[in-house]
ROLOLO-576598 format. One record per residue (C-alpha): residue number from 1; x, y, z; chain. Coordinates in steps of 0.1 Angstrom, whole numbers. Layout:
<rs>
{n NUM xx X yy Y zz Z chain A}
...
</rs>
This chain:
<rs>
{n 1 xx -142 yy 266 zz 71 chain A}
{n 2 xx -131 yy 266 zz 33 chain A}
{n 3 xx -89 yy 256 zz 22 chain A}
{n 4 xx -76 yy 279 zz -8 chain A}
{n 5 xx -97 yy 286 zz -32 chain A}
{n 6 xx -130 yy 279 zz -18 chain A}
{n 7 xx -123 yy 239 zz -20 chain A}
{n 8 xx -140 yy 226 zz 8 chain A}
{n 9 xx -124 yy 201 zz 38 chain A}
{n 10 xx -140 yy 165 zz 38 chain A}
{n 11 xx -144 yy 149 zz 67 chain A}
{n 12 xx -127 yy 115 zz 60 chain A}
{n 13 xx -147 yy 85 zz 71 chain A}
{n 14 xx -135 yy 64 zz 40 chain A}
{n 15 xx -101 yy 51 zz 43 chain A}
{n 16 xx -69 yy 62 zz 29 chain A}
{n 17 xx -76 yy 64 zz -3 chain A}
{n 18 xx -54 yy 88 zz -28 chain A}
{n 19 xx -85 yy 108 zz -41 chain A}
{n 20 xx -92 yy 120 zz -4 chain A}
{n 21 xx -56 yy 130 zz 5 chain A}
{n 22 xx -42 yy 99 zz 15 chain A}
{n 23 xx -37 yy 109 zz 57 chain A}
{n 24 xx -29 yy 137 zz 75 chain A}
{n 25 xx 4 yy 140 zz 84 chain A}
{n 26 xx 11 yy 144 zz 124 chain A}
{n 27 xx 31 yy 174 zz 132 chain A}
{n 28 xx 67 yy 159 zz 134 chain A}
{n 29 xx 63 yy 153 zz 95 chain A}
{n 30 xx 50 yy 187 zz 84 chain A}
{n 31 xx 80 yy 199 zz 108 chain A}
{n 32 xx 104 yy 177 zz 91 chain A}
{n 33 xx 92 yy 186 zz 52 chain A}
{n 34 xx 92 yy 221 zz 62 chain A}
{n 35 xx 129 yy 223 zz 76 chain A}
{n 36 xx 138 yy 201 zz 44 chain A}
{n 37 xx 124 yy 229 zz 21 chain A}
{n 38 xx 146 yy 261 zz 36 chain A}
{n 39 xx 178 yy 244 zz 26 chain A}
{n 40 xx 202 yy 232 zz -4 chain A}
{n 41 xx 213 yy 194 zz 2 chain A}
{n 42 xx 233 yy 170 zz -18 chain A}
{n 43 xx 201 yy 150 zz -30 chain A}
{n 44 xx 218 yy 120 zz -32 chain A}
{n 45 xx 239 yy 117 zz -3 chain A}
{n 46 xx 207 yy 127 zz 16 chain A}
{n 47 xx 187 yy 96 zz -1 chain A}
{n 48 xx 214 yy 73 zz 9 chain A}
{n 49 xx 214 yy 82 zz 43 chain A}
{n 50 xx 174 yy 82 zz 47 chain A}
{n 51 xx 175 yy 51 zz 30 chain A}
{n 52 xx 203 yy 35 zz 50 chain A}
{n 53 xx 180 yy 45 zz 83 chain A}
{n 54 xx 147 yy 35 zz 70 chain A}
{n 55 xx 160 yy 0 zz 63 chain A}
{n 56 xx 179 yy 2 zz 99 chain A}
{n 57 xx 143 yy 12 zz 116 chain A}
{n 58 xx 125 yy -15 zz 96 chain A}
{n 59 xx 149 yy -48 zz 103 chain A}
{n 60 xx 158 yy -47 zz 66 chain A}
{n 61 xx 191 yy -53 zz 46 chain A}
{n 62 xx 179 yy -16 zz 27 chain A}
{n 63 xx 154 yy 4 zz 18 chain A}
{n 64 xx 147 yy 36 zz -12 chain A}
{n 65 xx 117 yy 62 zz -9 chain A}
{n 66 xx 99 yy 65 zz -39 chain A}
{n 67 xx 73 yy 86 zz -54 chain A}
{n 68 xx 41 yy 66 zz -44 chain A}
{n 69 xx 36 yy 28 zz -41 chain A}
{n 70 xx 28 yy 29 zz -77 chain A}
{n 71 xx 63 yy 44 zz -88 chain A}
{n 72 xx 77 yy 17 zz -64 chain A}
{n 73 xx 64 yy -13 zz -83 chain A}
{n 74 xx 75 yy 3 zz -118 chain A}
{n 75 xx 110 yy 4 zz -102 chain A}
{n 76 xx 112 yy -24 zz -88 chain A}
{n 77 xx 102 yy -49 zz -114 chain A}
{n 78 xx 117 yy -28 zz -138 chain A}
{n 79 xx 153 yy -39 zz -109 chain A}
{n 80 xx 142 yy -73 zz -116 chain A}
{n 81 xx 140 yy -76 zz -154 chain A}
{n 82 xx 172 yy -58 zz -158 chain A}
{n 83 xx 202 yy -37 zz -143 chain A}
{n 84 xx 205 yy -17 zz -169 chain A}
{n 85 xx 176 yy 5 zz -181 chain A}
{n 86 xx 193 yy 10 zz -217 chain A}
{n 87 xx 181 yy -26 zz -223 chain A}
{n 88 xx 142 yy -17 zz -219 chain A}
{n 89 xx 125 yy -31 zz -238 chain A}
{n 90 xx 130 yy -66 zz -234 chain A}
{n 91 xx 102 yy -97 zz -235 chain A}
{n 92 xx 96 yy -102 zz -198 chain A}
{n 93 xx 68 yy -116 zz -176 chain A}
{n 94 xx 57 yy -112 zz -145 chain A}
{n 95 xx 35 yy -139 zz -121 chain A}
{n 96 xx 4 yy -130 zz -108 chain A}
{n 97 xx -26 yy -145 zz -95 chain A}
{n 98 xx -58 yy -143 zz -116 chain A}
{n 99 xx -76 yy -132 zz -86 chain A}
{n 100 xx -52 yy -104 zz -76 chain A}
{n 101 xx -52 yy -85 zz -107 chain A}
{n 102 xx -61 yy -48 zz -102 chain A}
{n 103 xx -56 yy -14 zz -117 chain A}
{n 104 xx -24 yy -10 zz -100 chain A}
{n 105 xx -11 yy -40 zz -131 chain A}
{n 106 xx -4 yy -9 zz -155 chain A}
{n 107 xx 26 yy 3 zz -131 chain A}
{n 108 xx 39 yy -31 zz -142 chain A}
{n 109 xx 26 yy -35 zz -178 chain A}
{n 110 xx 42 yy 2 zz -186 chain A}
{n 111 xx 73 yy -12 zz -188 chain A}
{n 112 xx 60 yy -36 zz -220 chain A}
{n 113 xx 59 yy -67 zz -194 chain A}
{n 114 xx 33 yy -94 zz -197 chain A}
{n 115 xx 12 yy -107 zz -170 chain A}
{n 116 xx 10 yy -143 zz -167 chain A}
{n 117 xx -20 yy -153 zz -144 chain A}
{n 118 xx -21 yy -186 zz -125 chain A}
{n 119 xx -48 yy -199 zz -104 chain A}
{n 120 xx -46 yy -210 zz -65 chain A}
{n 121 xx -23 yy -240 zz -74 chain A}
{n 122 xx 14 yy -249 zz -64 chain A}
{n 123 xx 12 yy -267 zz -96 chain A}
{n 124 xx 5 yy -238 zz -115 chain A}
{n 125 xx 30 yy -218 zz -100 chain A}
{n 126 xx 57 yy -242 zz -104 chain A}
{n 127 xx 49 yy -244 zz -141 chain A}
{n 128 xx 51 yy -207 zz -145 chain A}
{n 129 xx 87 yy -203 zz -125 chain A}
{n 130 xx 99 yy -229 zz -151 chain A}
{n 131 xx 96 yy -198 zz -174 chain A}
{n 132 xx 120 yy -177 zz -156 chain A}
{n 133 xx 99 yy -149 zz -149 chain A}
{n 134 xx 106 yy -112 zz -140 chain A}
{n 135 xx 93 yy -119 zz -107 chain A}
{n 136 xx 59 yy -128 zz -89 chain A}
{n 137 xx 43 yy -101 zz -77 chain A}
{n 138 xx 18 yy -112 zz -50 chain A}
{n 139 xx -9 yy -80 zz -33 chain A}
{n 140 xx -12 yy -82 zz 1 chain A}
{n 141 xx -46 yy -76 zz 21 chain A}
{n 142 xx -79 yy -97 zz 29 chain A}
{n 143 xx -93 yy -85 zz -3 chain A}
{n 144 xx -71 yy -101 zz -22 chain A}
{n 145 xx -67 yy -136 zz -4 chain A}
{n 146 xx -96 yy -158 zz -18 chain A}
{n 147 xx -84 yy -178 zz -49 chain A}
{n 148 xx -47 yy -168 zz -40 chain A}
{n 149 xx -18 yy -187 zz -19 chain A}
{n 150 xx -8 yy -175 zz 7 chain A}
{n 151 xx 26 yy -155 zz 9 chain A}
{n 152 xx 42 yy -179 zz 26 chain A}
{n 153 xx 34 yy -210 zz 3 chain A}
{n 154 xx 44 yy -185 zz -29 chain A}
{n 155 xx 76 yy -181 zz -12 chain A}
{n 156 xx 83 yy -220 zz -1 chain A}
{n 157 xx 74 yy -229 zz -36 chain A}
{n 158 xx 98 yy -204 zz -57 chain A}
{n 159 xx 125 yy -212 zz -31 chain A}
{n 160 xx 121 yy -249 zz -37 chain A}
{n 161 xx 121 yy -239 zz -73 chain A}
{n 162 xx 154 yy -219 zz -72 chain A}
{n 163 xx 169 yy -249 zz -49 chain A}
{n 164 xx 159 yy -277 zz -77 chain A}
{n 165 xx 176 yy -256 zz -102 chain A}
{n 166 xx 206 yy -250 zz -89 chain A}
{n 167 xx 209 yy -287 zz -79 chain A}
{n 168 xx 207 yy -292 zz -123 chain A}
{n 169 xx 231 yy -270 zz -132 chain A}
{n 170 xx 272 yy -275 zz -138 chain A}
{n 171 xx 294 yy -254 zz -117 chain A}
{n 172 xx 313 yy -229 zz -140 chain A}
{n 173 xx 287 yy -236 zz -169 chain A}
{n 174 xx 274 yy -202 zz -185 chain A}
{n 175 xx 240 yy -209 zz -173 chain A}
{n 176 xx 255 yy -213 zz -137 chain A}
{n 177 xx 271 yy -176 zz -143 chain A}
{n 178 xx 241 yy -163 zz -150 chain A}
{n 179 xx 211 yy -181 zz -135 chain A}
{n 180 xx 195 yy -161 zz -107 chain A}
{n 181 xx 165 yy -170 zz -83 chain A}
{n 182 xx 130 yy -153 zz -89 chain A}
{n 183 xx 124 yy -126 zz -70 chain A}
{n 184 xx 91 yy -125 zz -44 chain A}
{n 185 xx 76 yy -88 zz -47 chain A}
{n 186 xx 47 yy -81 zz -19 chain A}
{n 187 xx 26 yy -53 zz -30 chain A}
{n 188 xx 12 yy -39 zz 8 chain A}
{n 189 xx 6 yy -5 zz 4 chain A}
{n 190 xx -20 yy -1 zz 23 chain A}
{n 191 xx -13 yy -31 zz 50 chain A}
{n 192 xx -7 yy -5 zz 77 chain A}
{n 193 xx -19 yy -13 zz 107 chain A}
{n 194 xx -3 yy -34 zz 109 chain A}
{n 195 xx 35 yy -17 zz 115 chain A}
{n 196 xx 47 yy -54 zz 115 chain A}
{n 197 xx 44 yy -49 zz 75 chain A}
{n 198 xx 72 yy -35 zz 74 chain A}
{n 199 xx 97 yy -64 zz 81 chain A}
{n 200 xx 68 yy -97 zz 82 chain A}
{n 201 xx 66 yy -102 zz 43 chain A}
{n 202 xx 105 yy -97 zz 39 chain A}
{n 203 xx 127 yy -107 zz 68 chain A}
{n 204 xx 101 yy -130 zz 88 chain A}
{n 205 xx 89 yy -147 zz 52 chain A}
{n 206 xx 117 yy -140 zz 27 chain A}
{n 207 xx 101 yy -122 zz 0 chain A}
{n 208 xx 126 yy -102 zz -18 chain A}
{n 209 xx 110 yy -68 zz -13 chain A}
{n 210 xx 76 yy -52 zz 0 chain A}
{n 211 xx 63 yy -21 zz -8 chain A}
{n 212 xx 45 yy 3 zz 9 chain A}
{n 213 xx 23 yy 37 zz 5 chain A}
{n 214 xx 42 yy 65 zz 26 chain A}
{n 215 xx 11 yy 83 zz 29 chain A}
{n 216 xx -18 yy 58 zz 38 chain A}
{n 217 xx -10 yy 43 zz 75 chain A}
{n 218 xx 21 yy 55 zz 76 chain A}
{n 219 xx 10 yy 92 zz 76 chain A}
{n 220 xx 36 yy 102 zz 56 chain A}
{n 221 xx 38 yy 125 zz 21 chain A}
{n 222 xx 11 yy 117 zz 1 chain A}
{n 223 xx 34 yy 115 zz -29 chain A}
{n 224 xx 57 yy 90 zz -13 chain A}
{n 225 xx 62 yy 53 zz -15 chain A}
{n 226 xx 89 yy 25 zz 2 chain A}
{n 227 xx 103 yy -5 zz -9 chain A}
{n 228 xx 119 yy -26 zz 15 chain A}
{n 229 xx 140 yy -60 zz 12 chain A}
{n 230 xx 169 yy -70 zz -7 chain A}
{n 231 xx 201 yy -46 zz -9 chain A}
{n 232 xx 206 yy -60 zz -47 chain A}
{n 233 xx 174 yy -49 zz -56 chain A}
{n 234 xx 175 yy -16 zz -39 chain A}
{n 235 xx 204 yy -8 zz -53 chain A}
{n 236 xx 191 yy -13 zz -89 chain A}
{n 237 xx 160 yy 5 zz -82 chain A}
{n 238 xx 187 yy 32 zz -75 chain A}
{n 239 xx 202 yy 31 zz -105 chain A}
{n 240 xx 172 yy 32 zz -127 chain A}
{n 241 xx 161 yy 62 zz -106 chain A}
{n 242 xx 162 yy 103 zz -106 chain A}
{n 243 xx 186 yy 123 zz -107 chain A}
{n 244 xx 200 yy 93 zz -137 chain A}
{n 245 xx 185 yy 93 zz -166 chain A}
{n 246 xx 169 yy 63 zz -165 chain A}
{n 247 xx 134 yy 50 zz -164 chain A}
{n 248 xx 124 yy 68 zz -132 chain A}
{n 249 xx 136 yy 99 zz -136 chain A}
{n 250 xx 101 yy 115 zz -142 chain A}
{n 251 xx 96 yy 97 zz -105 chain A}
{n 252 xx 112 yy 124 zz -85 chain A}
{n 253 xx 114 yy 122 zz -49 chain A}
{n 254 xx 122 yy 153 zz -33 chain A}
{n 255 xx 144 yy 164 zz 2 chain A}
{n 256 xx 111 yy 173 zz 15 chain A}
{n 257 xx 95 yy 138 zz 10 chain A}
{n 258 xx 127 yy 121 zz 20 chain A}
{n 259 xx 131 yy 135 zz 54 chain A}
{n 260 xx 89 yy 137 zz 55 chain A}
{n 261 xx 88 yy 99 zz 55 chain A}
{n 262 xx 118 yy 93 zz 75 chain A}
{n 263 xx 101 yy 111 zz 105 chain A}
{n 264 xx 63 yy 97 zz 95 chain A}
{n 265 xx 85 yy 59 zz 98 chain A}
{n 266 xx 100 yy 75 zz 134 chain A}
{n 267 xx 64 yy 89 zz 145 chain A}
{n 268 xx 46 yy 56 zz 136 chain A}
{n 269 xx 72 yy 33 zz 155 chain A}
{n 270 xx 66 yy 51 zz 185 chain A}
{n 271 xx 30 yy 48 zz 184 chain A}
{n 272 xx 7 yy 22 zz 210 chain A}
{n 273 xx -7 yy 4 zz 178 chain A}
{n 274 xx -30 yy -18 zz 203 chain A}
{n 275 xx -44 yy 14 zz 221 chain A}
{n 276 xx -48 yy 29 zz 183 chain A}
{n 277 xx -64 yy -5 zz 174 chain A}
{n 278 xx -84 yy 2 zz 203 chain A}
{n 279 xx -95 yy 36 zz 196 chain A}
{n 280 xx -112 yy 24 zz 165 chain A}
{n 281 xx -130 yy -6 zz 178 chain A}
{n 282 xx -146 yy 21 zz 201 chain A}
{n 283 xx -155 yy 46 zz 176 chain A}
{n 284 xx -172 yy 18 zz 155 chain A}
{n 285 xx -193 yy 5 zz 186 chain A}
{n 286 xx -203 yy 41 zz 193 chain A}
{n 287 xx -216 yy 41 zz 153 chain A}
{n 288 xx -233 yy 11 zz 158 chain A}
{n 289 xx -248 yy 17 zz 191 chain A}
{n 290 xx -262 yy 51 zz 177 chain A}
{n 291 xx -276 yy 37 zz 143 chain A}
{n 292 xx -292 yy 7 zz 152 chain A}
{n 293 xx -328 yy 21 zz 166 chain A}
{n 294 xx -333 yy 44 zz 129 chain A}
{n 295 xx -360 yy 25 zz 113 chain A}
{n 296 xx -352 yy 4 zz 82 chain A}
{n 297 xx -312 yy 6 zz 86 chain A}
{n 298 xx -292 yy -24 zz 94 chain A}
{n 299 xx -261 yy -17 zz 112 chain A}
{n 300 xx -232 yy -45 zz 118 chain A}
{n 301 xx -195 yy -47 zz 123 chain A}
{n 302 xx -174 yy -50 zz 94 chain A}
{n 303 xx -142 yy -70 zz 102 chain A}
{n 304 xx -112 yy -66 zz 88 chain A}
{n 305 xx -110 yy -27 zz 73 chain A}
{n 306 xx -120 yy -29 zz 31 chain A}
{n 307 xx -79 yy -30 zz 26 chain A}
{n 308 xx -78 yy -63 zz 52 chain A}
{n 309 xx -63 yy -41 zz 84 chain A}
{n 310 xx -69 yy -58 zz 116 chain A}
{n 311 xx -96 yy -32 zz 123 chain A}
{n 312 xx -133 yy -26 zz 119 chain A}
{n 313 xx -154 yy -7 zz 100 chain A}
{n 314 xx -196 yy 2 zz 105 chain A}
{n 315 xx -216 yy -14 zz 79 chain A}
{n 316 xx -247 yy 0 zz 70 chain A}
{n 317 xx -277 yy -17 zz 49 chain A}
{n 318 xx -302 yy 8 zz 39 chain A}
{n 319 xx -337 yy 6 zz 29 chain A}
{n 320 xx -328 yy 16 zz -5 chain A}
{n 321 xx -299 yy 23 zz -28 chain A}
{n 322 xx -274 yy 44 zz -16 chain A}
{n 323 xx -267 yy 70 zz -40 chain A}
{n 324 xx -288 yy 90 zz -27 chain A}
{n 325 xx -273 yy 92 zz 14 chain A}
{n 326 xx -239 yy 93 zz -4 chain A}
{n 327 xx -251 yy 129 zz -22 chain A}
{n 328 xx -264 yy 140 zz 9 chain A}
{n 329 xx -232 yy 133 zz 32 chain A}
{n 330 xx -213 yy 146 zz 6 chain A}
{n 331 xx -234 yy 182 zz -1 chain A}
{n 332 xx -238 yy 182 zz 39 chain A}
{n 333 xx -213 yy 210 zz 56 chain A}
{n 334 xx -188 yy 192 zz 65 chain A}
{n 335 xx -188 yy 172 zz 35 chain A}
{n 336 xx -185 yy 140 zz 46 chain A}
{n 337 xx -170 yy 102 zz 26 chain A}
{n 338 xx -179 yy 72 zz 27 chain A}
{n 339 xx -171 yy 39 zz 18 chain A}
{n 340 xx -185 yy 13 zz -6 chain A}
{n 341 xx -159 yy -5 zz -16 chain A}
{n 342 xx -164 yy -47 zz -18 chain A}
{n 343 xx -207 yy -37 zz -5 chain A}
{n 344 xx -237 yy -47 zz -27 chain A}
{n 345 xx -254 yy -11 zz -42 chain A}
{n 346 xx -277 yy -10 zz -7 chain A}
{n 347 xx -248 yy -5 zz 16 chain A}
{n 348 xx -220 yy 20 zz 27 chain A}
{n 349 xx -193 yy 19 zz 50 chain A}
{n 350 xx -178 yy 38 zz 79 chain A}
{n 351 xx -141 yy 36 zz 83 chain A}
{n 352 xx -128 yy 50 zz 119 chain A}
{n 353 xx -91 yy 51 zz 109 chain A}
{n 354 xx -88 yy 84 zz 88 chain A}
{n 355 xx -113 yy 106 zz 117 chain A}
{n 356 xx -98 yy 134 zz 140 chain A}
{n 357 xx -114 yy 141 zz 173 chain A}
{n 358 xx -153 yy 152 zz 170 chain A}
{n 359 xx -156 yy 138 zz 136 chain A}
{n 360 xx -176 yy 107 zz 145 chain A}
{n 361 xx -197 yy 124 zz 165 chain A}
{n 362 xx -206 yy 146 zz 134 chain A}
{n 363 xx -206 yy 116 zz 113 chain A}
{n 364 xx -233 yy 102 zz 137 chain A}
{n 365 xx -255 yy 134 zz 134 chain A}
{n 366 xx -257 yy 141 zz 100 chain A}
{n 367 xx -264 yy 99 zz 91 chain A}
{n 368 xx -296 yy 108 zz 117 chain A}
{n 369 xx -299 yy 138 zz 104 chain A}
{n 370 xx -307 yy 120 zz 67 chain A}
{n 371 xx -313 yy 90 zz 77 chain A}
{n 372 xx -344 yy 93 zz 102 chain A}
{n 373 xx -382 yy 99 zz 85 chain A}
{n 374 xx -395 yy 133 zz 91 chain A}
</rs>
C-alpha cells in the first residue's frame, strides 16, 4: 500500500512525533474538518465560539487554538511580555530550570527574550523572581522532572513572592498601578494521556496557562495546538494573533483546524481512558511474551512512556548496536518506526499508543524475522 506520490505508509511504534505525522485523526475529527472546508465563515467569530466551547469542556477560564504547541509557546510568552506587539523588541527574561532546556527554547527566544536558568532550588527561584521576569516556563513530563522543582512547588513559590511584593507596595503608588505577578506557563504538549492535563495544571494547581499539542494525544489536526488558562492571557494571545497583523500573523489557524480540534477534544473526553491505558498494557505484555525467547535479546517493561505518559512501552536491549535493526525495520514492508529517546545505543522501544488494530502483531513478526538467528 502506498500513499499519493509513492510515499510509503509507516507503522508507528515510536510515539506521537511530528516527523511521523503526530497521530491519526478519528472519523469525527476528519468529518468536522471536511465539513468546515465546504463553507465560508466569519473566522474571528468562529475562533471565539470554538475557544469558548473548549474552555467550557476543559474547566478553564479561557482557551485559544494555535497552529501547534510551539506557536502556542511563542504567543503565550509574547503575551506575558507585553499586551502591545508594537512594543517589540524589548528586553525580557524567561525563567527555566536548566535541566528543562530543550529544542523548543527557540519558540521563546524567537521573541528576543533571554532564558535565565536556575537549579532545583526554592532560593534560586525566589532570586529569579526578584528580577521580574516575563514568566516562568515549566516543562511537563517525567523526562524533565529530574533536577527541577515540581510544578506545585513552583506555583506556591511564585504566589508567595507575589503576596510579599504586594505587601511592600503602597496603595495608589505608581508601582501598585503597574505591578503584576509573574505568570507560570506549563508546556504539556505531549502529556495526554492523562486527559486531566487539560485542567490539572491550571484549575487544580494554579498555573496561569497550560499548552497542549492538538495533534498528539488529543488526535486532532497535526497543525494545531491549544492554550488553556487565565482570560487575561488568552485575550492578549488573541490580540497578537492572525488575522491581526501582529507577531502571530504567520501562525494562522484555519476553520478546518478550529473545528477539527474541537471535535478531537470532544471525542477524547468521551473515551474510556482507563480501558485505553489497559489496552496499551496488553499490547506491551504481548510484545514482552513474544520477544523474550529470542537469543541475545533482553526485553523489559519501560514505565512511564518516553514523554512521561502513564503507560508502558517495551524496551529491547539488543546484542549489538541498534542501527542495523532500525534500518531493517524501516526498509521492511510495511515500514516500521521504533523509539530511541533516552535509551542507550543498544536499545529500542516499542510504544503501543500510536498503533492500529493488527499492527502490534506485524511489529512482533518483523522483529522475529530480523532478530532470530537463521
